[in-house]
Phi, psi and omega in degrees: 000321179295325178298317180295317179298316178297317178298317178296318180297315178296322180296313181294311180296323178296320178297313180295322176298319178298317179298313179298317179299316180296319177296316179296318179298317180293322180292325183277314188253355183285159177275135178260122181254126177255129181249132174280316173202158182213112185232161177212155172236127179253131179257124185234151177275185184298330180275358178094002180281131181284130177238357178199156181209140178235117181247131174226150177206155173243109185213171175210154176263121182302141177071359177240320181244122181287326183242161175290140179237151180274130178229143180204156174208152183223132176220142181207142173235113181202146182291344179283353180271098181264153181305129177090351178292148176269128179246129178236141178240124181247146166246115192056245180250014182258122176288121184257308183229141178216141178189178181250150177286120181257343177223121185306132177090353181206150174221152171215115178244131177252198186293346178287342181262005181290131179262311180226144176272150176251101186290330184227072176280152181219156177298136178099343177295146183275136175249126182241140175251123181246126179246117182050046174085359180242130179294124183255318185217156174211152179203156178272146176287141178219167177297142179280000000 
C-alpha cells in the first residue's frame, strides 16, 4: 500500500513540476509578441452560424521585428464560392486581400495574399467580401 502511495505522490509532483518547467521555459525562450491592435469580422448566416472570418492585426515580435507589421488572414466556407472566382476583401474602401477560389465552396488566404495594409483599422469599420465584382457579404470589425 505504501508503494502505491509513493508512486502516486511521485506522479502528482512530477506532473506539477513539468507544468512549472514548461511555463519557465516558455517565459525564458519564447517569442514575445506585441500587438498594436487585433480585429476580426465574422460573417454569419440568418441562423447565426459563422461561415467566414477575416482577422487582421498590427503586431511585431520583440527582438526580431523592429517595426509593427500588418498581418491578416481570411477564411470562408460558402456555396457561392465557385472554382476560379476572384474573391476580394475590403476594409471600408481599401482592398486588403485578393485571391482566387482554388477549392469549390471554400477559401483560405493568409498573409501572402495581402494587397494593401490597413495602418489604422478601428472597431466598427465595415469589412466587405466581393466575389467576381459583386458585393456578397459584409460585417463590422470587432475586437478579436
